[in-house]
N, C-alpha and C positions, 0 to 999 in steps of 0.2 A: 111308745117312748119310755118304756120301763117304769111306768107309774108316775112320771113327772108330769104335773099339770101346770098350765100357765094361763093366766088371764088374757094373755096376748098371743093367740095362736099364730104360727108362721113368723115368729119374731125371735130374736136372740135375747134370752133372759138368764142372768147368772146372779144368784144371791139377791134377788129382788131388784136388780138393776136391769133396765131394758135399753138396748142399743136403738137409737132413733136417728132418722134423717132430719136435717134442718136446712131450709133454703139458705143460700149464701147471703141473701139480703138481710135475713134475721141475724146471722152471725156478725155481719158487718155493722149493723145497727147496735148490737150488743157491745162489740168492741169499741165503737165510737162513744157509747154511753160510759163505759168504764174508763176509757181514756180521758174523757171530760171530767169525770169524778177525780181521777188521780191528779190531773193537772190542777184542778181547783184546790185539792188538798195540799199540793206542793206550793202553790201560790200563798195559801194561808200560812203555812209553816214559814216560808220566806218572809212574808210581811211581819209575822210575829217576831221572827229572829231579828229582822232589821230594825224593828221598833226599839230594841235594846241597844242598838249601835250608838256609840258616842264618838264624835269626830276626834276627841282627844285620845281615845284608846279604841281604835276600830277593831271590830271582831275579825275582819279579814281585809286584806288590801288587794287592789287590782295589781297584778304583777305584769310588768313589762320587761321584755328582754330585748337586748340590743346586741347585734353582732358587728364588731369592727375588725378590720384587718390592718396590721402594721404595714409600714412602707418597705420592710425587708432591708437587709444589708447589702 
């Protein structure tokens, strides 16, 4: 191999990084874990933000839209 040695024979290694296989179950568990963390962080931010809300001067309002049609001439 032209003098290139690897600690992991028969593998793909570039710059000290090794390409690996991972079972789908592990990646799904990892994704669920980080999704749960992100959701918890967003809930914390929302709760902290809403704590500062004052009904006399709301930070944001629920917006409702209504479409009406005239009777025409």
